[in-house]
N, C-alpha and C positions, 0 to 999 in steps of 0.2 A: 245244656246251655252251650251256646257257641259264642266265642269271643274273637274279635279282630284285635290282634296285638300290634298296635302302632302301624297298621297297614302293611306289615311285613309277613305275617302268617296268621293262621287261624287255629284255635284250639277248641276242642269239644270237651266239656267237663260234665261227668255224670256221677250221680250218687249210686254206689253199688254196695248194698248192705250198710255197713258202718264206715265206709271209706269213700274217698273221691277217686275216680278214675279219670285220667287225662290223656287225650289223644290229639296228636298234631294232624291237621288236615292238609294234605297236599293234593294237587290235581290227580284225581283217580286213585287216591291212596289215603289210607288212614293208618297211622302207626302210634303205638303206645309210647307216651312220654314217661318212661320209667324213672327218670332222674328228677322229675318234678313231683314232689310230695306235698299235697295240700293237707293241712292238719284235719283230722276227722271231726274235730269239734267246731270247725268253721261253719258258719251258717251260710245258706244259699246266697243271701244278699251281700255277703262279705267276700265272695270269690273274686269278683272283678277288682276290688281294691287290693286283694292279695296278689293277683296276677300283675297288677300295676307295680306293686312293691318289688316283685321278683324281676320283672323285665324292664324296669325304668331306664336302664342304660341304653336300651335300644330306641328310646323315644327321640323324636326330632321336634322342632318347634311346631306347636299346634297339634301334635299327634296325641292320641290317647288310646286306652284299652276300652273297647266298646263291646257291649253285649249285642249279638245279632239276633234278629227275630226269626 
């Protein structure tokens, strides 16, 4: 899954075995976001809400965390 975080950056979140792996997507580069730990018990449909809770300080008026297709 890919998420646009308030129009500031994008994250790719993938399920690997029993845990979530998170990567920050920069132009021509993808790097592991080691400091962001998503609880392994979190369901797929809850990831966007979790990211919104973590990064809400970055939001501006009318901005949101959106899943990208």
